[in-house]
Structures are given as structure tokens and as C-alpha cells.
MARVO-865763 format. One record per residue: z, x, y of N, C-alpha, C in turn; residue in one letter. Coordinates in steps of 0.001 Angstrom, whole numbers. Each point is the difference from the previous one (the first is absolute). Example, Ala and Ser with C-alpha at 12.3 -4.5 7.8 and 13.67 -1.06 7.14 Angstrom:
REM MARVO-865763
      npz      npx      npy     capz     capx     capy      cpz      cpx      cpy  residu
     7800    13190    -5690        0     -890     1190        0      900     1200       a
     -720     -350     1050       60      820     1190      730     -770     1090       s
//
This chain:
REM MARVO-865763
      npz      npx      npy     capz     capx     capy      cpz      cpx      cpy  residu
    15960     3435    13447     -758     1501      158      314      466     1268       x
      903     -291      796      529      807     1071    -1023      209      987       x
     -758    -1124      512     -950      241      975    -1556      380     -629       x
       81      212    -1251    -1461      578     -424     -674    -1292     -569       x
    -1386      171       11     -833    -1031     -328     -891      543    -1338       x
      -79    -1017     -981     -634      338    -1172    -1250    -1177      -66       x
    -1145      622     -135    -1214    -1039     -225     -668      399    -1357       x
     -373     -962     -572     -771     -101    -1394    -1029    -1123       10       x
     -793      256     -952    -1185    -1140     -308      222     -296    -1450       x
       23    -1509       -7      160     -573    -1388    -1391     -624     -437       x
     -260      553    -1222    -1194     -608     -530     -155      395    -1596       x
    -1083     -454     -533      -47      145    -1467     -682     1525     -360       x
      361      424    -1142     -604     1162     -551     -532     -171    -1252       x
     -771      728     -571     -752      -99    -1335      959      722     -881       x
      458     -552    -1259      692      697    -1012     -850     1210     -545       x
    -1296     -132       -4     -958     1079     -314      282     1402      827       x
      342     -279     1229      351     1156      841     1328      753     -543       x
      841     -721     -399     1229      510     -621     -288      830    -1217       x
     -716     -749     -922     -475      558    -1323     -677     1315      204       x
     -956       87     1054     -968     1126       26      664     1155      984       x
     1075     -335      500      785     1080      812     -228       20     1442       x
     -717     -929      567     -276     -165     1493     1558     -472      547       x
      647     -833     -806     1333     -241      540      833      790    -1086       x
      905     1108      749      540      951     -735     1383     -309     -227       x
      721      494    -1076     1391     -384     -337      583     1504       26       x
     1275      112      230      739     1393      125     1386      -81     -804       x
      259    -1209     -457     1108        0     -777     -284     -504    -1407       x
      867      533     -990       -5     -518    -1428      704    -1295       27       x
     -615    -1037     -784      637    -1324     -133      661       45    -1417       x
      957     -947     -153      595     -372    -1304     -770     -992     -846       x
     -301      204    -1182     -707    -1125     -613      803    -1240     -220       x
     1251      -84      -40      736    -1241      -75     -201     -823     1455       x
      188      668     1127     -276     -721     1134    -1469     -346      239       x
     -933      744     -474    -1301     -239       65     -246    -1530     -715       x
      604       35    -1333     -192    -1180     -918      706    -1048      586       x
     1143      -18      727      589    -1081      789     -799     -584      940       x
     -728      893      773     -829     -370     1246    -1179     -587     -652       x
     -519      456    -1069    -1126     -685     -551      252    -1354     -615       x
     1004     -317     -521      443    -1283     -462      -51     -904     1351       x
      725      464      877      157     -725     1337    -1420     -422      433       x
     -829      926      203    -1474     -233      516     -618    -1054     -981       x
      155      215    -1338     -828     -886    -1015      761    -1424      260       x
     1330     -288      152      563    -1185        3     -347     -629     1438       x
     -143      719     1045     -257     -665     1205    -1558     -143      400       x
     -844      724     -882    -1260      169      230     -302      431     1395       x
      795      613      610     -259      538     1437      891     1232      308       x
     -432      677      947      795     1174      318      741     -299     1208       x
     1459     -286     -121      716     -667      951      726      935      975       x
      -74     1376     -305      619     1114      741    -1061      903      402       x
     -156      297     1378    -1035     1011      381      492     1218     -292       x
    -1137      950     -209      250     1431      -16     -193      787     1347       x
      656      813      322     -244      725     1312     -856     1246     -225       x
    -1027      106      401    -1079     1236      -44       28      555     1340       x
      -36     1424      -29      -37      914     1246    -1416      649     -322       x
     -600      294     1348    -1376      590        9      -17      870     1391       x
     -646     1241      -87     -148      593     1209     -789     -773     1027       x
      682       -3     1287     -563     -666     1285    -1476       51      155       x
     -604     -977      226    -1494      -43      315       -1     -757     1332       x
     -747      881      922     -199     -635     1320     -707    -1371       27       x
     -835     -350     -895     -698    -1323      108     1084    -1018     -433       x
      764      249     -899     1057     -977     -612      947      -53     1291       x
      509      988      641      797     -184     1136     -529    -1021      998       x
    -1318      454      384     -638     -782     1001      -19    -1519     -406       x
     -311     -382    -1098       15    -1418     -626     1301     -644      114       x
     1025      789     -269     1440     -470      -64      294     -326     1720       x
     -268      996      726      302     -200     1496     -756    -1167      577       x
    -1172     -182     -443     -726    -1329      492      595    -1237     -607       x
      523       11    -1095      612    -1114     -709     1355     -422      896       x
      672     1187      193     1407      -56      607     -174     -466     1556       x
    -1115      247      543      -23     -413     1361     -138    -1552      208       x
     -366     -602    -1136      187    -1587       72     1363     -495     -469       x
      151    -1294      294     1195     -625     -154      520       15    -1587       x
     1154      236     -263      356     -176    -1487      -41    -1490     -443       x
     -159      -79    -1218      -99    -1306     -614     1393     -439     -186       x
     1014      926     -239     1565     -452      -15      719     1260      266       x
     1136      -11      350     1028      962      224     1530     -641     -292       x
      669      767     -603     1277     -244     -343     1001     1176     -232       x
     1216     -230       80     1049     1116     -178      854     -362    -1213       x
       68      979     -927      795     -322    -1091     1426      168      306       x
     1114     -372     -982     1319     -129      408      525     1341      213       x
     -674     1160     -714      720     1286      485     -820      745     1342       x
     -675     -892      715     -345      353     1361    -1537      761       22       x
     -658     -134    -1127    -1260      573       27    -1004    -1066      463       x
     -654      401     1020    -1095    -1037      546    -1446      371     -496       x
     -626    -1006     -343    -1325     -134     -729     -917     -764      679       x
    -1331      461      117    -1008     -879      370    -1093       34     -904       x
     -804    -1045       -9    -1320      196    -1047    -1238     -556      891       x
     -846      783      -61    -1430     -391      584     -880     -316    -1091       x
     -922    -1188      299    -1212     -300     -886    -1162     1125      268       x
     -828       46     -945     -941      839      144    -1253     -946     -281       x
     -908     -315     1077     -811    -1081     -196    -1246      293     -843       x
     -342     1341        9    -1090      591     -813      462     1109     -630       x
       93       86    -1413      506      969     -677    -1040     1230     -225       x
    -1264     -276      164    -1202      743     -376      286     1527      601       x
      257     -120     1295      241     1448      586     1028      871     -629       x
     1191     -701     -398      870      623     -751     -211      512    -1193       x
     -769     -890     -807     -646      535    -1305     -703     1219      170       x
    -1000      -60      980     -791     1243      195      731     1163      344       x
      885     -334      929      932     1319      328      820      515    -1144       x
      542     -920     -724      860      704    -1155     -835      461    -1063       x
    -1113     -426      -16     -968      690     -964     -266     1484       90       x
      468      554     1224     -261     1422      220     1282      828     -277       x
     1066     -745     -311     1181      684     -442     -229      585    -1460       x
      222     1358       26     -288      550    -1190     1159       42    -1210       x
     1237     -175      598     1037     -397     -869     1259     -616      530       x
      490     -889     -741     1254     -743      510      986      441     -958       x
     1354      -54      419     1162      539     -856      880    -1194     -109       x
      585     -276    -1208     1045     -917     -163     1298      449      604       x
      328     -630     1122     1379      343      561     1127     -734     -531       x
     -281    -1249     -393     1054     -855     -634     -727    -1022    -1005       x
      280      103    -1279     -511     -993     -766     -764      663    -1400       x
      645     1025     -424     -752      789    -1030      110     -837    -1278       x
      959     -695     -288      330     -805    -1130     -997    -1300      161       x
       36     -689     1181     -817    -1001      248    -1512      189      -91       x
     -504     1155      398    -1320      559     -212     -499      241    -1424       x
     1016      733     -814     -241      261    -1258     -235    -1475     -878       x
      894     -835      374      119    -1189     -743    -1373     -794      300       x
     -551     -139     1225    -1169     -581      273    -1215      840     -704       x
      177     1143     -270    -1075      784     -728       29     -556    -1494       x
     1221     -169     -470      184     -472    -1392     -614    -1368     -249       x
      323     -762     1058     -415    -1674      -82    -1551      115       86       x
     -555      700      942    -1427       43      107     -764      469    -1426       x
      724     1016     -429     -529      519    -1366       23     -985    -1242       x
     1217     -765      158      123     -927    -1033     -847    -1245      237       x
     -459     -372     1178     -742    -1099      291    -1604      413     -348       x
     -303     1450      326    -1355      235     -335     -258       18    -1371       x
     1068      517    -1008       11       47    -1293     -261    -1424     -587       x
      650    -1281      603     -103    -1233     -484    -1232     -780      417       x
     -756      574      937    -1025     -569      788    -1375      589      198       x
     -950     -493       36    -1313      840      241      -21      155     1531       x
      851     -814      717      -11       96     1539     1042      780      257       x
     -482      839     1180     1093      786      651     1239     -604      422       x
     1137      536      -68     1164     -388      446      165      185     1644       x
      590     -932      727      213      266     1370     1435     -251      432       x
      700     1101      307     1352      -23      414      -18     -280     1628       x
    -1009      624      742     -289      -76     1314    -1368     -165      230       x
     -523     -548     1156    -1293     -309      269     -827     1378     -261       x
    -1222     -149     -446     -783     1236     -294     -928      351     1071       x
     -176     -884     1092     -788      397     1088      730      -35     1206       x
     1441      526       -1      670       46     1197      826    -1371      143       x
      652     -175     1032      768    -1318       48     -848     -857      868       x
       95    -1193     -219     -590    -1236      709      768     -262     1226       x
     1296      355       28      945     -166     1357      982     1005      -74       x
      -16      778      989     1041      989       33      834     -186     1206       x
     1153      647       35     1106      -49     1035      519     1316      336       x
      221      198     1289      660     1408      417     1521     -500      200       x
      834      731     -485     1451     -192       64      507     1064      930       x
      867     -438      837      735     1091      984     1364     -156      227       x
      978      624     -844     1348      -21      237      287      740     1341       x
      679     -798      916      169      820     1327     1342      518      129       x
     1043     -234     -881     1205      615      145      685     -161    -1152       x
     1154      690     -168      930     -166    -1098     -546      948    -1206       x
      384     -239    -1216     -719      891    -1014     -707     -903    -1134       x
     -536      794     -872     -775     -796     -948      568      380    -1414       x
      -18     -914     -727      653      149    -1378    -1093     -331     -967       x
      -80      647    -1056     -898     -493     -973      687      143    -1400       x
     -405     -711    -1039      545      107    -1357    -1064      451     -869       x
      408      765    -1164    -1101      407     -790      452      -73    -1310       x
//
């Protein structure tokens, strides 16, 4: 990333936030790709590929991330293409959950088909059971991580 730093927070989100529009999409998806991702989720019984969400910056979240990054990283490594990464543990996710609750909208930046497939799986599981389906934790994440690529470039697949 040519000297640039990119910071993000990894955590769980509720599929209901996608279904109700709190997590917003801006691309049309292809039904065949959604069906493929849905079969994949059902076969694994897990969401194996993260979705990248973007949101308007919030000073409280920025403060929490800065506090987390002030501590030592849990791990650091450099990929073969020269991108350096570091990962910090978050000991107490509750302040992050509270801070993110004030985010009025998040936008799918990468993962429209994965998000649509997760919604399909949730709907299928709700229809098959009287219990609500859970694709991600419903009360935030029990353990979150901050990721910080410090050089090189980021690549995602969709």
C-alpha cells in the first residue's frame, strides 16, 4: 500500500441488520452466484469468508481502536507479496459493541453475494425451526480483533 496504513475491526454482525437495511447493499447480485454461496454455507455450516463493511467514521470507535493499537500485537507477519499485517486482541468487546450500536448504517464494500447467501441460509433455517437462525453472534462478538496491514496492498475476492 506504498506506505499507507489501513485499520479495521473484525467482529460479528447480525443477519437481521442486513435484512432490515442497517447493513446496506449497493450492487445487484446474480441468483446463480447466490445459490452457489448458499450451498457452500449449508455444506460448511459456517461462514468461512468475511464480508467487508464500511461505515462513517465515529470518534468513539477511533478512540477504542487507538487504545487497542497502543498495546502489543498478538501476532505480526508479512505475506509473500510484501504486505505486513499485525493483529491485536480485544480483551473486552463490550465497549466496541456499544460504540458500533451508534453506527446508523454500514455498507457492503466487498461480499454482496456472501451477504445475500447468509440471508438465504438464515431464512431457510428460520423456516425449518422454531428457533432463530444464527449466522453470527446476536449480541456482538465475544472476542474481536483489530487488523492493521502496514504496507503493500490488500486483495479481496468476491
